[in-house]
VOPAGU-2260 file (C-alpha; in pm, 1 decimal, decimal comma):
REM VOPAGU-2260
SITE   aa  ch    i         X         Y         Z
SITE  UNK   A    0   -2502,5     388,6    1875,5
SITE  UNK   A    1   -2210,9     490,6    1895,2
SITE  UNK   A    2   -2107,0     794,6    1666,1
SITE  UNK   A    3   -1972,8     771,8    1349,0
SITE  UNK   A    4   -1509,8     863,4    1362,1
SITE  UNK   A    5   -1453,8    1136,1    1147,2
SITE  UNK   A    6   -1208,5    1138,4     872,7
SITE  UNK   A    7    -868,8    1060,1     999,0
SITE  UNK   A    8    -572,9    1260,3     873,9
SITE  UNK   A    9    -319,1    1004,8     637,7
SITE  UNK   A   10     -55,6    1082,9     939,8
SITE  UNK   A   11    -318,1    1022,9    1219,5
SITE  UNK   A   12    -435,9     713,4    1032,4
SITE  UNK   A   13     -42,4     521,2     916,4
SITE  UNK   A   14      23,9     606,3    1223,7
SITE  UNK   A   15    -253,4     393,7    1358,3
SITE  UNK   A   16    -190,9     156,4    1126,7
SITE  UNK   A   17     128,7     115,0    1235,4
SITE  UNK   A   18      58,0      54,9    1581,6
SITE  UNK   A   19    -155,4    -232,2    1473,9
SITE  UNK   A   20     140,8    -399,9    1273,4
SITE  UNK   A   21     330,4    -404,5    1575,1
SITE  UNK   A   22      75,5    -537,4    1801,4
SITE  UNK   A   23     -39,6    -772,2    1524,3
SITE  UNK   A   24     385,8    -827,7    1475,9
SITE  UNK   A   25     446,2    -895,4    1880,3
SITE  UNK   A   26     192,3   -1250,1    1821,8
SITE  UNK   A   27      86,8   -1199,1    2208,1
SITE  UNK   A   28    -307,2   -1107,4    2091,8
SITE  UNK   A   29    -565,4   -1339,4    2142,3
SITE  UNK   A   30    -707,6   -1454,2    1824,0
SITE  UNK   A   31   -1093,1   -1223,8    1816,6
SITE  UNK   A   32    -818,5    -912,3    1911,7
SITE  UNK   A   33    -600,8   -1013,6    1633,7
SITE  UNK   A   34    -890,6   -1067,4    1346,9
SITE  UNK   A   35   -1022,4    -720,4    1501,8
SITE  UNK   A   36    -724,3    -515,8    1506,7
SITE  UNK   A   37    -656,6    -667,3    1140,0
SITE  UNK   A   38    -998,9    -593,8     937,8
SITE  UNK   A   39    -908,0    -231,1    1081,0
SITE  UNK   A   40    -606,3    -258,8    1003,9
SITE  UNK   A   41    -716,3    -322,0     601,9
SITE  UNK   A   42    -972,3     -52,0     671,6
SITE  UNK   A   43    -654,3     195,4     730,1
SITE  UNK   A   44    -489,6      40,2     449,7
SITE  UNK   A   45    -839,8     165,8     191,9
SITE  UNK   A   46    -819,5     529,9     357,1
SITE  UNK   A   47    -486,3     587,8     274,4
SITE  UNK   A   48    -458,1     463,9     -33,7
SITE  UNK   A   49    -758,1     645,9     -98,0
SITE  UNK   A   50    -599,8     960,9      30,1
SITE  UNK   A   51    -311,6     880,1    -146,7
SITE  UNK   A   52    -486,8     882,3    -432,3
SITE  UNK   A   53    -707,0    1166,0    -442,7
SITE  UNK   A   54    -343,8    1380,6    -356,9
SITE  UNK   A   55    -200,5    1254,0    -669,1
SITE  UNK   A   56    -524,2    1309,3    -919,9
SITE  UNK   A   57    -486,4    1702,3    -752,4
SITE  UNK   A   58     -82,3    1723,8    -780,4
SITE  UNK   A   59    -164,3    1614,5   -1172,4
SITE  UNK   A   60    -386,0    1883,9   -1211,2
SITE  UNK   A   61    -187,6    2139,7   -1113,0
SITE  UNK   A   62     115,9    2044,9   -1316,0
SITE  UNK   A   63    -143,4    1972,4   -1619,1
SITE  UNK   A   64     -13,1    2263,0   -1908,7
SITE  UNK   A   65    -205,0    2363,7   -2140,0
SITE  UNK   A   66    -200,9    2102,0   -2427,4
SITE  UNK   A   67    -354,5    1880,1   -2170,0
SITE  UNK   A   68     -32,7    1663,5   -2157,6
SITE  UNK   A   69      76,5    1634,3   -1797,6
SITE  UNK   A   70     492,6    1734,4   -1775,3
SITE  UNK   A   71     589,0    1424,2   -1488,9
SITE  UNK   A   72     930,9    1547,6   -1271,2
SITE  UNK   A   73    1125,4    1330,5   -1095,1
SITE  UNK   A   74    1120,4    1534,0    -757,6
SITE  UNK   A   75    1506,2    1551,9    -731,6
SITE  UNK   A   76    1438,3    1754,7   -1067,6
SITE  UNK   A   77    1252,7    2055,6    -863,8
SITE  UNK   A   78    1463,5    2278,5    -942,3
SITE  UNK   A   79    1480,1    2277,5   -1373,7
SITE  UNK   A   80    1132,2    2287,2   -1315,8
SITE  UNK   A   81     998,1    2554,5   -1597,2
SITE  UNK   A   82     767,3    2745,5   -1359,2
SITE  UNK   A   83    1039,5    2801,5   -1079,6
SITE  UNK   A   84    1121,1    3136,8   -1116,9
SITE  UNK   A   85    1536,1    3153,2   -1085,1
């Protein structure tokens, strides 16, 4: 039995997912291969979603203020962040 693969990084999972989409969009795959690629794509999508959710949670924890509130800022407002040194 094959050993389990080490968990892929977000970037490598996303790259593989993009390659699978290209293969599927080509329309040149036999049904069995297309189904296997689709199944792998669903798995990679779930892995990416989990990694993004984990990263979002970590960012929220880091951004938490003393009162337990989360200060949400748009990405383009990073210069206005009160924790930034001037």
